[in-house]
N, C-alpha and C positions, 0 to 999 in steps of 0.2 A: 241832812244827807241829800244830795242832788240825784235825781233820777232822770234818765233820758225819756223823751216822749216815745210811747210805743208806736210801732208801725201798724197801719190798718191790716187786719187779718181776719180770718174766719172765726166763727163762734167756737169751734172745737179747739183751736189753738189757744184762745182766750181762756177756756175752761182748764186746759192743761196748765197754763201759767198760773191761774188762780189756785189750782190744787198744789202746785209746787211751792208757791208763796205761802200757802197755809201750812204746809209741812215744815217749811223752814222756820216760820214764825213759831209754831208749836215746839220745834226743836230748840229754839232759842230760849224759851222760857222753862223748858223741862229741867227738872233737877236731876243730877247724876245719881241720886239715891232712889229714884223712881224707876219701876220697870218700864221698858219701852225701848226707845231708840238708843243705840250705843253712840259714843262720841263719833265714831266713824260715820254712822248713818246720819247723825246731825250735821256733820261737816259736809257730807255728800249732798244732803238736801239743800243746805245753804248755798253751796257752790252751783247747784243746778239753776238757782234763781239769780245768783250773783257770781257769774263765772270769772269775773275780773277782780274779785275781792282780794284784798291784801291780808296777810297773816294777822296783823294786829286787829283789823276789822272783824275777822272771823272770831278771833279769840275774845274780843270784847262782847260781840253780839251773842255768842254762845256761852259766855261765862266760863271759858276754859283758859288754860295758860297758853302763852304764845308758843312755847315749845310743843305742847300737845296739838295745837291748831296746825302748826307747821308739819308735824309728823303725819297727821291725817290728810292734810291738803296734798302733800307729796304723793301719798298712796292713791288718793282719789284721782288726782290729775294724771298719775302714771297709768292707772287703769283706763282712763279716757284715751290716752295716747295709744295704748295697746289695742283698744277697740277700734280706733281709726286705722291702725296699720293692717288689721285683719279684714277691713271692709273693702 
């Protein structure tokens, strides 16, 4: 997987990104049968770190079906758009 080089930024932003990446990584390995993050929360956390991710990438990384990934990605991205319209 190719990653773009990060832009120089402050320590606080770096800590936020590290936290988001940690959440997404934990979500990727968490089983559906364990208490904790729902599929929605897992997809949302992954998209915060990888906003341009494709449906198949999300499905594979989070070990969910393509249709499930698509459903939650639509909802997460829809909420993001609504949030931008209200700002």
